[in-house]
Each structure stands twice: as structure tokens, then as C-alpha cells.
C-alpha angles and dihedrals in degrees: 000000000000109000136057089243091055090052091050092046090049091051091050089054091047090051087076083085088058147013145234111263130195113202135173096241103035102029116211114359134170110226125196120183127197142155090224107075091185091066090051089051088055090050088050090056090051090050089049090054086055088055096247134117130242136174134207127209137167121251114185105305099343138067122237127207118196129186139166093211100156095216090056094050091059121074116253125225099229093184090060096052118119121233100274095039090048092052090048089051090051090049091054091045090050092050089052103036108009126108136206130161116284090215114061089204088070120083112275120253127167116203139169121209127192140146091233114076090190092058091050090049088056091052092048090050092052092047095045091049087056095050098262109133116219136191125238119292103244138173119245135174089027095172098051110032111356089223127161126214145173135193129225106240116254094243089058099049095099093045090050092051091049095047102040113070105205117202094186105109097218096042093043091054093048092046090054089052093047090047091056091049093048093047091051090051093053096051 
């Protein structure tokens, strides 16, 4: 990420692990929750680059980042994002709601999961415009969660890893390992 707009787009994607809250004492606040405190610390550094403050605290078994960054409190028009901003948004969304195997010895899959089908459709559109082939957005686990998901197609795994700049420490490390494996397989 090189521009302020890319940072803001990334944070909007990351906000899928959170929400905007309006409270009596704090006013309007963007809240992102995560087990991995290190990722929230990285988000905090991005917010600092945007000349805003944020704070992190522990709540039961998760960490919570809060900020009043004005650009994060306003909705973003995902469909109007340019190429780099769109890819930054997808990276933040992936870090919040994306899934890959925890064990790099397992076959690679890349999935996105979300309750909003429309938001997943936006992610698919950005990826497809950039040459990353995606499967169909479909509902699964209808009885429990009502979530939707899609997978990045196998032939696009390497392209996805090269295009999407994850900031999540665990996912980033695993993506680097999967990238090495995929590059060895294509030689």
C-alpha cells in the first residue's frame, strides 16, 4: 500500500471484522475485533500514518481496536474504487474474513466468508477484473449462520497471492509458504 486511499480502502476491508458503533460516552467509533493482537497493532500503525489515534484493549478472549478515524466512519463506495484501492480493500477483507489452511501441508484453498452476499459479490468483481478467477458465491450452513462464501479457483491461487498484500501476520506467513510451493510446482 502506497497511498492514503489504499490505506483507507484496506481499513474498510478490515472493518468486516468489526463495525461502526455510536455510543453515548464515545460518540461514533470504528471497532475491529480479533484474536491476533499483532494484526491490530499493524492496523494501528496504518491509522497512525493517516494521522489519527486508535487504542487496543482486551475483552475476554479477544482484542479490540477502536478509532475515530473520520474516513473509516463514513461508508465507502466499493464499486467506485480504482484498481489499487480495490485490491487494498480486498486485502483488508481477506485479512478479516478470508480463509486458508492453517497447515501448509494441506491442499491450498482460498475462501471468503460473509453474511452479506452483496459484499462478497463486490469482492468477486474486483478480483475478476484483475484476472483472478472465482467460484460462485453460494450459501452454506443455512441453518446455523446463514453465511455466504466463495473460493478463488485453483488456477488463480498464485495470481491472488501475488496481487493481494495481506497484513495479517499469520495469513501473510502462510501465503508466502504457499507461494513458494506453487512456484516450485509450476517450474
